[in-house]
C-alpha positions in Angstrom: -11.5 12.1 2.6 -8.6 10.3 4.2 -7.0 7.2 2.8 -4.6 4.7 4.4 -3.3 2.7 1.3 -1.9 -0.7 2.0 -1.1 -3.7 -0.2 -4.3 -5.6 0.6 -6.7 -2.9 1.8 -7.4 0.9 1.7 -8.8 2.4 4.9 -11.2 5.2 4.2 -12.3 8.1 6.4 -14.4 11.2 5.8 -14.8 14.4 7.7 -17.9 16.3 8.7 -18.9 19.2 6.5 -17.1 21.7 8.7 -13.9 19.8 8.4 -13.6 19.3 12.1 -14.0 15.6 12.9 -12.8 12.6 10.9 -14.8 9.3 11.1 -14.1 5.9 9.7 -16.2 5.0 6.6 -15.0 1.7 5.2 -12.2 -0.6 4.2 -11.7 -1.3 0.5 -10.3 -4.7 -0.3 -7.7 -4.2 -3.0 -8.2 -5.9 -6.3 -6.8 -3.7 -9.1 -6.2 0.0 -9.4 -9.1 0.3 -11.8 -11.6 -1.3 -9.4 -10.1 0.5 -6.4 -10.3 3.8 -8.2 -13.9 3.1 -9.2 -14.8 2.5 -5.6 -13.0 5.7 -4.5 -14.9 7.6 -7.2 -18.2 6.2 -5.9 -17.3 7.5 -2.4 -16.2 10.9 -3.8 -19.6 11.3 -5.5 -21.7 10.0 -2.7 -20.1 12.1 0.0 -19.3 15.2 -2.3 -15.6 14.9 -1.4 -13.5 18.0 -2.3 -10.0 16.7 -1.4 -8.2 13.5 -0.5 -5.5 13.2 2.1 -3.4 10.1 1.5 -1.1 8.8 4.3 2.5 8.6 3.2 4.5 6.1 5.1 8.0 7.4 5.8 10.9 5.9 7.6 11.7 7.5 11.0 14.5 9.5 9.3 12.0 11.0 6.8 13.1 9.0 3.8 10.7 6.9 1.7 11.0 3.1 1.9 9.4 0.6 -0.5 5.9 1.1 0.9 6.1 4.8 0.6 7.2 4.5 -3.0 4.2 2.2 -3.7 1.9 4.9 -2.2 3.4 7.6 -4.3 2.9 5.5 -7.5 -0.7 4.8 -6.4 -1.4 8.5 -5.9 0.2 9.4 -9.3 -2.3 6.9 -11.0 -5.2 8.1 -8.8 -4.5 11.7 -9.9 -5.0 10.5 -13.5 -8.4 8.9 -12.6 -10.0 11.7 -10.6 -10.1 15.5 -10.7 -9.8 16.7 -7.1 -6.8 17.7 -5.1 -4.8 14.9 -3.4 -2.4 15.7 -0.6 0.3 13.3 0.7 0.4 13.4 4.5 3.2 12.1 6.7 1.6 9.1 8.4 4.6 7.9 10.5 3.3 5.8 13.4 -0.4 6.1 12.6 -0.9 2.4 12.2 1.0 1.8 15.4 -1.2 4.5 17.1 -4.3 2.9 15.7 -3.4 -0.5 17.1 -2.5 1.0 20.5 -5.9 2.7 20.6 -7.7 -0.5 19.7 -5.8 -2.5 22.3 -5.9 0.0 25.2 -9.1 1.9 24.7 -11.4 -0.5 23.0 -9.9 -3.9 24.2 -10.5 -5.4 20.8 -9.2 -8.9 19.9 -6.4 -9.4 17.4 -8.9 -10.7 14.7 -11.2 -7.8 15.1 -8.3 -5.3 15.1 -7.2 -6.6 11.7 -10.7 -5.7 10.3 -10.7 -2.1 11.5 -7.1 -1.0 11.8 -6.8 0.5 8.3 -10.0 2.4 8.7 -8.8 3.8 12.1 -5.4 4.7 10.5 -7.3 6.6 7.8 -9.2 8.5 10.6 -5.9 9.4 12.3 -4.4 10.6 9.0 -7.4 12.7 8.2 -7.8 14.0 11.7 -4.1 15.0 11.9 -4.5 16.9 8.7 -7.7 18.7 9.8 -6.1 19.6 13.1 -3.1 21.1 11.3 -5.4 23.3 9.2 -7.1 24.7 12.3 -3.8 25.7 13.8 -2.8 27.7 10.7 
């Protein structure tokens, strides 16, 4: 499962059983860590998730800014709530790429883009991870 964790939403993607293709699943509207973790647990159980890949936003020079630090704290708390491996994955430019895809390829309006951008960013995070594992 791939997660794109933001302040207001969490984009969620899952892969097929072979770990080849990522697809968007949902966007969780953030309320509290407890409720967010419960929803994530539901998805883990429903889709028999064995690992979570969480996008880690880094600055272009590789350092962590405020948003990256928030994601690290989120993952630390999530690790206490669930018992499967969680990997932080460099997500530099995935949201930018997601927006570019939605504009150029799908010709989606700004309002509609806002609804799906986090889910698409989660797909890109997970797909990048899956592709990196095939190349090993």
